[in-house]
C-alpha positions in Angstrom: 1.2 5.1 15.5 2.1 2.5 18.2 4.2 -0.6 17.5 2.3 -3.9 17.8 5.1 -5.4 19.8 5.0 -2.5 22.3 1.3 -2.7 22.6 1.5 -6.3 23.7 4.7 -5.7 25.7 6.8 -8.4 24.0 10.1 -8.5 22.1 10.3 -8.8 18.4 11.8 -12.3 18.8 8.8 -13.5 21.0 7.3 -16.8 19.9 3.6 -17.5 19.5 3.1 -18.8 23.1 4.7 -15.6 24.5 2.5 -13.4 22.3 -0.6 -15.3 23.3 0.2 -15.1 27.0 0.8 -11.3 26.8 -2.5 -10.9 24.9 -4.5 -12.9 27.5 -3.1 -10.8 30.3 -3.9 -7.4 28.7 -7.3 -8.6 27.3 -8.5 -9.4 30.8 -7.2 -6.1 32.1 -8.8 -3.9 29.5 -12.0 -5.8 28.7 -15.0 -3.4 28.6 -17.0 -5.5 31.0 -14.3 -4.8 33.6 -14.1 -1.2 32.7 -17.7 0.0 32.1 -17.8 3.5 30.6 -14.0 3.8 30.4 -13.2 5.0 26.8 -9.5 4.7 27.3 -9.8 1.0 28.3 -12.0 0.4 25.4 -9.4 1.9 23.0 -6.7 -0.2 24.6 -8.8 -3.3 24.2 -9.3 -2.6 20.6 -5.6 -1.9 20.0 -4.3 -5.1 21.6 -6.8 -7.2 19.7 -5.6 -5.5 16.5 -2.0 -6.2 17.4 -2.7 -9.8 18.3 -4.6 -10.3 15.0 -1.4 -9.5 13.1 1.3 -11.0 15.3 -0.5 -14.3 15.8 -0.6 -14.9 12.0 2.8 -15.9 10.6 2.2 -14.3 7.2 0.8 -11.1 8.5 3.6 -10.8 11.1 6.2 -11.3 8.4 4.8 -8.6 6.3 4.5 -6.3 9.3 8.1 -7.0 10.3 9.2 -6.0 6.8 7.2 -2.8 6.3 7.0 -1.6 9.9 4.1 0.1 11.6 3.2 2.5 8.8 0.2 0.4 7.7 -1.2 0.2 11.2 -4.5 -1.6 11.3 -4.3 -2.7 7.7 -3.9 -6.4 8.6 -6.8 -6.4 11.1 -10.2 -7.4 10.1 -13.2 -9.0 11.8 -14.7 -8.8 15.2 -12.4 -8.2 18.2 -14.6 -10.2 20.4 -14.3 -13.2 18.0 -10.5 -12.9 18.5 -11.1 -12.8 22.3 -13.3 -15.8 22.2 -10.8 -17.8 20.1 -8.1 -17.3 22.7 -10.3 -17.7 25.9 -12.6 -20.3 24.5 -15.8 -18.4 25.0 -17.2 -15.1 26.2 -15.9 -13.0 29.0 -16.5 -14.7 32.3 -19.2 -13.1 34.4 -20.4 -10.6 31.8 -21.9 -10.1 28.4 -20.3 -9.1 25.3 -20.6 -5.3 24.9 -23.8 -4.3 22.9 -26.4 -4.8 25.6 -28.6 -2.1 27.1 -26.7 1.2 27.8 -23.6 0.0 25.9 -24.4 1.4 22.5 -23.4 0.1 19.1 -20.0 1.0 17.6 -19.8 2.7 14.2 -18.3 1.1 11.1 -14.9 1.8 9.7 -14.8 3.8 6.5 -12.1 4.3 3.8 -10.8 7.2 1.8 -8.2 7.5 -0.9 -6.0 10.6 -1.3 -3.2 11.6 -3.7 -0.2 13.4 -2.2 2.8 15.1 -3.8 6.4 14.0 -3.3 7.0 17.2 -1.4 4.1 16.5 1.0 5.5 13.0 1.6 9.0 14.3 2.2 8.0 16.9 4.7 5.3 14.9 6.5 2.6 17.6 6.0 -0.9 17.7 7.4 -3.4 17.1 4.6 -7.2 17.5 4.4 -9.1 14.3 3.5 -12.6 14.6 2.2 -15.0 11.9 3.4 -18.6 10.8 3.3 -19.7 9.2 6.5 -22.6 8.7 8.9 -22.6 11.4 11.6 -24.7 11.4 14.8 -28.1 12.9 14.3 -28.1 16.5 15.5 -31.6 16.1 16.8 -31.3 13.1 19.0 -27.5 13.1 19.3 -27.4 9.4 18.2 -29.8 8.2 20.9 -32.4 7.3 18.2 -35.4 8.4 20.3 -37.3 11.6 19.9 -36.1 14.1 22.5 -38.5 14.7 25.4 -40.4 11.5 24.6 -40.6 8.3 26.6 -37.4 7.3 24.9 -36.4 3.6 25.2 -37.2 0.5 27.1 -35.4 -2.7 27.9 -35.8 -5.3 25.2 -38.1 -8.0 26.5 -36.7 -10.7 24.2 -33.1 -10.6 25.5 -33.8 -8.8 28.8 -31.3 -6.0 27.8 -28.4 -8.4 27.1 -28.4 -7.9 23.4 -28.0 -11.7 22.8 -30.2 -14.7 22.9 -28.8 -18.1 23.8 -29.8 -21.5 22.8 -28.8 -25.0 24.0 -28.5 -28.1 21.9 -27.3 -31.6 22.6 -24.5 -33.0 20.4 -22.2 -36.0 20.5 -19.8 -33.9 22.6 -22.4 -32.8 25.1 -24.4 -29.6 25.5 -23.5 -26.9 23.1 -24.5 -23.3 24.0 -24.7 -20.8 21.1 -25.3 -17.0 21.3 -26.8 -14.9 18.6 -27.7 -11.2 18.3 -31.1 -10.5 19.5 -33.5 -10.2 16.5 -35.8 -7.8 18.3 -33.3 -5.1 19.4 -30.4 -6.1 17.0 -28.0 -6.5 19.8 -28.6 -3.1 21.4 -30.6 -4.4 24.4 -33.1 -1.6 24.1 -36.1 -0.8 21.8 -37.3 2.7 20.9 -40.7 3.8 22.0 -40.8 7.0 20.0 -38.3 7.1 17.2 -36.5 10.4 16.4 -38.5 12.3 13.7 -35.4 13.5 11.9 -33.3 10.3 11.6 -36.3 8.0 11.9 -34.8 6.1 14.8 -31.5 5.3 13.1 -29.5 7.7 15.2 -27.3 8.8 12.3 -27.5 10.9 9.2 -25.2 11.0 6.1 -22.7 13.9 6.2 -19.8 15.2 4.1 -16.8 16.7 5.7 -13.0 16.8 6.0 -10.5 15.5 8.5 -6.9 16.6 9.0 -4.4 13.7 8.6 -0.8 14.1 9.6 1.5 12.3 7.2 4.6 10.5 8.6 7.7 11.9 6.9 8.9 9.7 4.1 5.6 7.9 3.5 5.2 6.3 0.1 2.3 5.4 -2.2 0.5 2.2 -1.4 0.4 2.6 2.3 -2.7 2.9 4.5 -3.1 5.1 7.5 -5.5 4.6 10.4 -7.2 7.6 11.9 -9.0 6.6 15.1 -12.6 7.6 15.7 -13.1 9.3 12.4 -15.4 6.7 10.8 -19.1 6.3 11.1 -20.6 7.5 14.3 -21.9 5.0 16.8 -25.5 4.9 18.1 -26.8 5.0 21.7 -23.4 6.3 22.9 -21.3 3.7 21.1 -17.8 4.7 19.8 -17.2 5.9 16.3 -15.4 3.7 13.8 -12.0 4.4 12.3 -11.0 6.1 9.1 -8.5 4.3 6.9 -6.7 6.5 4.4 -5.1 4.9 1.3 -2.1 6.9 0.0 -1.4 7.4 -3.7 1.9 9.3 -4.7 1.5 11.6 -7.6 4.2 11.6 -10.4 6.9 14.3 -10.0 8.2 16.6 -12.7 11.9 15.7 -12.2 12.2 12.7 -9.9 11.1 9.1 -9.7 11.2 7.3 -6.4 12.6 3.9 -5.5 12.3 3.2 -1.8 14.2 6.0 0.0 16.2 7.1 -3.1 15.2 9.6 -5.8 16.3 9.2 -9.4 17.0 12.0 -11.9 18.1 11.7 -15.5 20.7 14.2 -16.7 20.8 14.6 -20.5 24.2 15.7 -21.9 25.7 16.0 -25.3 28.4 13.8 -26.9 31.1 16.5 -26.5 30.1 17.1 -22.8 30.4 13.4 -22.0 33.7 13.0 -23.9 35.4 16.2 -22.6 33.7 16.4 -19.2 31.6 19.2 -17.8 29.8 20.6 -14.8 26.1 20.7 -14.5 23.4 22.2 -12.2 20.8 19.5 -11.3 17.6 20.0 -9.2 17.2 18.3 -5.8 14.4 18.5 -3.3 16.6 20.9 -1.3 17.5 23.2 -4.2 20.0 23.0 -7.1 23.3 21.1 -6.7 26.5 21.1 -8.9 27.7 17.7 -10.3 30.9 17.2 -12.2 31.1 14.7 -15.1 34.7 13.5 -15.7 36.1 13.2 -19.2 35.0 10.1 -21.0 31.7 9.7 -19.0 29.8 6.8 -20.5 26.0 6.6 -21.1 24.2 5.1 -18.1 26.8 6.3 -15.5 25.2 7.0 -12.1 26.3 9.8 -9.8 25.2 9.7 -6.2 24.3 12.8 -4.1 24.2 11.7 -0.5 21.3 12.7 1.7 19.2 14.3 -0.9 16.6 11.5 -1.1 13.5 10.8 1.1 13.5 10.5 4.9 13.6 6.9 6.0 10.1 6.1 7.3 10.1 5.9 11.1 13.9 5.7 11.1 16.8 8.1 11.3 18.5 9.3 8.1 17.8 10.1 4.5 18.1 8.3 1.2 20.2 9.5 -1.7 19.6 11.1 -5.1 21.0 9.1 -8.0 21.8 11.0 -11.2 21.8 8.9 -14.4 23.7 10.3 -17.4 21.9 10.0 -20.7 24.0 11.0 -23.8 21.9 12.5 -26.5 23.1 12.1 -30.1 22.6 15.4 -32.0 20.1 15.6 -35.0 20.0 18.0 -37.9 23.7 18.9 -37.9 24.9 21.9 -40.0 27.4 21.4 -42.7 30.1 22.8 -40.5 29.3 20.5 -37.6 29.3 17.5 -39.9 32.7 18.5 -41.3 34.1 18.8 -37.8 32.7 15.4 -36.8 34.2 13.9 -40.0 37.6 15.3 -39.0 37.2 13.9 -35.5 36.4 10.5 -36.9 39.5 10.5 -39.1 41.6 11.6 -36.1 40.5 8.7 -33.9 40.4 6.2 -36.7 36.6 5.8 -36.6 35.6 4.9 -40.2 32.4 6.6 -41.6 31.1 4.5 -44.5 28.2 5.7 -46.5 25.4 3.3 -47.3 26.0 3.3 -51.1 29.6 2.5 -50.7 28.9 -0.4 -48.3 26.2 -1.8 -50.7 28.8 -1.7 -53.5 31.3 -3.6 -51.5 28.7 -6.2 -50.6 27.7 -6.6 -54.3 31.3 -7.0 -55.3 31.9 -9.6 -52.6 28.9 -11.7 -53.7 29.9 -11.4 -57.3 33.4 -12.8 -56.7 31.9 -15.8 -54.8 29.6 -16.6 -57.8 32.5 -16.6 -60.3 34.5 -19.1 -58.2 32.0 -21.8 -58.7 32.6 -24.5 -61.5 30.4 -24.9 -64.6 27.0 -26.2 -63.9 25.9 -29.5 -65.3 23.2 -29.5 -68.0 19.8 -30.5 -66.8 18.2 -33.7 -68.0 15.0 -33.4 -70.0 12.0 -33.3 -67.7 10.4 -36.2 -69.5 13.4 -38.5 -69.0 12.9 -40.8 -66.0 15.7 -42.4 -64.1 15.6 -46.2 -64.4 15.8 -48.1 -61.2 17.1 -51.7 -60.9 15.6 -53.9 -58.2 17.9 -54.7 -55.3 18.9 -58.3 -55.2 18.0 -59.9 -51.9 20.8 -61.6 -50.3 
């Protein structure tokens, strides 16, 4: 996937005016009206519009700068010719917006969601993505007309332009508006004899698979753009794009955090206290880690370079091994005796619950005896007499 800054030929520090100037130059160069029938120019025109849609928006640009080009196309939506018009203040000089007679109608973009394993993400494997899309009719090849028939004719409403224009007077002067032709729906042509298989739509629903190459180190939550794998166009128009949403499946041993992998190593109390060596799994095979004597719960050990590839960058993340000390359950009498001796050796008192309760009772009993004799209560029916306060 190309970098948006490279597509426009600007530096990453370029300001909005520089980005707009670069876009204007390239948009005029690759506009389809200047390059009729040139598929490469059409692709370039779409790419630079997509790049400009992101880099001209401060919030989208900030997100793109942070996450790189892995989500190529994810920030772009809308009509590329609306973007063109917003910059140039109108349609392309001397020509019509593509969609007239002989230009065809582009297919729509489609989306798919796929779950991948951590291994597939790490290696950057090629995966098969199932999709349901509109493919070109195999009878008319997307031309909509019945083969060997009279075919099509130029739309009389728009004269083959695909648009109808209207003028209106306003406070600011004459305003010209253009709308898609209601007769030919912007195609510039009408069908005389529709195809009998697709009924003149030029497309039919189809299920299939497409191979998608994963970039090494991709994570869940990203979206990949696969050009020309969306719905087919009609009348020779280009196909739309396929956008693949990536979901990362949980792993048996590891959890992922950015480029690092995390693994929990469960050890016993004696192993943590005395120190020991362990074999831990990594994505490249088992590795030996050493726990020094007195290792505390929650200690992290780092294995360099055993994490995930840095997406579109050089280098690898690390694997972090977190030590979890497990307290044993169901000890035998012998094991309990040994632990009791250990506690006595290090001065770690082991007080049974009954003994502690007895001490607490004795403590509270002593406190109760230290109090003086209680005063006798007055009869309930005896009321305290109150004398009025003399005003001064």
